[in-house]
Structures are given as C-alpha cells and as structure tokens.
C-alpha positions as CSV (number, residue, x, y, z in Angstrom):
1,M,119.9,171.2,-23.6
2,D,120.1,167.5,-22.9
3,K,118.0,165.5,-20.6
4,H,120.3,165.8,-17.6
5,E,120.6,169.6,-18.0
6,A,116.8,169.9,-18.2
7,I,116.4,167.9,-15.0
8,A,119.0,170.1,-13.2
9,A,117.3,173.3,-14.5
10,H,113.9,172.1,-13.4
11,A,115.2,171.1,-10.0
12,D,116.8,174.6,-9.6
13,E,113.5,176.3,-10.7
14,A,111.4,174.1,-8.4
15,A,113.7,174.9,-5.4
16,R,113.4,178.6,-6.3
17,I,109.6,178.4,-6.3
18,L,109.3,176.4,-3.1
19,N,111.7,178.8,-1.3
20,S,109.8,181.8,-2.6
21,P,108.0,183.7,0.2
22,L,105.4,184.9,-2.3
23,F,104.6,181.3,-3.4
24,N,104.4,180.1,0.2
25,D,102.1,183.0,1.2
26,I,99.8,182.4,-1.7
27,F,99.9,178.6,-1.3
28,D,99.1,178.9,2.4
29,G,96.3,181.4,1.8
30,I,94.6,179.2,-0.7
31,R,94.9,176.2,1.6
32,K,93.5,178.2,4.5
33,A,90.6,179.4,2.4
34,Y,89.7,175.8,1.4
35,V,89.9,174.6,5.0
36,K,87.7,177.5,6.1
37,E,85.2,176.8,3.4
38,W,85.1,173.1,4.4
39,E,84.7,174.0,8.1
40,E,81.8,176.3,7.4
41,L,80.1,173.7,5.2
42,P,76.9,172.1,6.4
43,T,77.5,168.4,7.0
44,S,74.7,167.5,4.6
45,D,76.6,169.0,1.6
46,T,78.7,166.0,0.8
47,E,79.2,166.9,-2.9
48,T,80.9,170.3,-2.0
49,A,82.9,168.5,0.7
50,R,84.2,166.1,-1.9
51,D,85.0,169.0,-4.2
52,I,87.0,170.8,-1.4
53,H,88.8,167.6,-0.6
54,R,89.8,167.2,-4.3
55,R,91.0,170.8,-4.3
56,L,93.1,170.3,-1.2
57,K,94.5,167.1,-2.6
58,A,95.5,168.9,-5.9
59,L,97.1,171.7,-3.9
60,G,99.2,169.1,-2.0
61,D,100.0,167.4,-5.3
62,V,101.5,170.7,-6.6
63,R,103.9,170.9,-3.7
64,A,104.7,167.2,-3.9
65,S,105.5,167.5,-7.6
66,L,107.9,170.4,-7.0
67,N,109.6,168.4,-4.2
68,A,109.9,165.3,-6.5
69,C,111.5,167.6,-9.1
70,I,114.0,168.8,-6.6
71,S,114.7,165.2,-5.5
72,A,115.3,164.1,-9.1
73,G,117.9,166.9,-9.4
74,K,119.6,165.8,-6.2
75,V,119.8,162.2,-7.5
76,L,121.2,163.4,-10.8
77,A,123.8,165.5,-9.1
78,K,124.8,162.5,-6.9
79,E,125.0,160.2,-9.9
80,Q,127.2,162.8,-11.8
81,S,129.5,163.1,-8.7
82,L,129.9,159.4,-8.5
83,R,130.6,159.1,-12.2
84,E,133.2,161.8,-12.0
85,K,134.8,160.1,-8.9
86,A,134.8,156.7,-10.7
87,L,136.4,158.2,-13.8
88,S,139.1,159.9,-11.7
89,V,139.8,156.6,-9.8
90,S,139.9,154.7,-13.1
91,K,142.4,157.2,-14.6
92,K,144.6,156.9,-11.6
93,F,144.5,153.1,-11.9
94,V,144.8,152.7,-15.7
95,K,147.7,155.1,-16.3
96,P,150.2,153.3,-14.0
97,L,148.9,150.0,-15.3
98,S,149.4,150.9,-18.9
99,N,152.9,152.3,-18.1
100,A,153.8,149.0,-16.3
101,I,152.8,146.8,-19.3
102,G,154.2,149.2,-21.8
103,V,151.1,150.4,-23.5
104,R,151.3,154.0,-24.8
C-alpha cells in the first residue's frame, strides 16, 4: 500500500468511525460525564478542574484528528481527480499536435 492508498484508507476508516452511532453514543456519554463531574466540583478544587479540562480537550482532539484525516482524504481525492483531468486534456492536445507535425 503506497502513501496515497494509506491516506485514502485512513480517511474511509475515520469517516466510518465518526458516522458510527456506537462511537457517537460513547463519545457523547464520556463528554457528558466529564461536564457533570466538572459542574459538581467545588470551586476550590482547581487541580481537578484543570484535569477535567485536559480530558475534555483531549476528547475534542480525538474528534478533530478524525475530521482532519477525512479532510486529508478529500484533498487527496480532489488532487487525483485534477491529475486525471489534466492527463486527459493533455492527451487530447498532444495526439492531434503530434499527428500534425508528423511525430509517431
């Protein structure tokens, strides 16, 4: 598997994960538990508040990383489409040109 195939495979897998009801239910459940824990925390417990903030941030980073993976796959697909289009256009241009100047 080359680099482009790996990016495409990762993008497909990331999309499958993000579109999974199970993943979203679990993700939302964890996030709600963190928020509830933070809401019930005494204002004097700043260390635990920081810890909860770090956990919430890390949880958001997981989703952001999956979205970034999907975006990379979309960019790759667009680049491949443009390359194929450019190749097609160049073949349409080069063949008549080579025929006109007698190159075989």
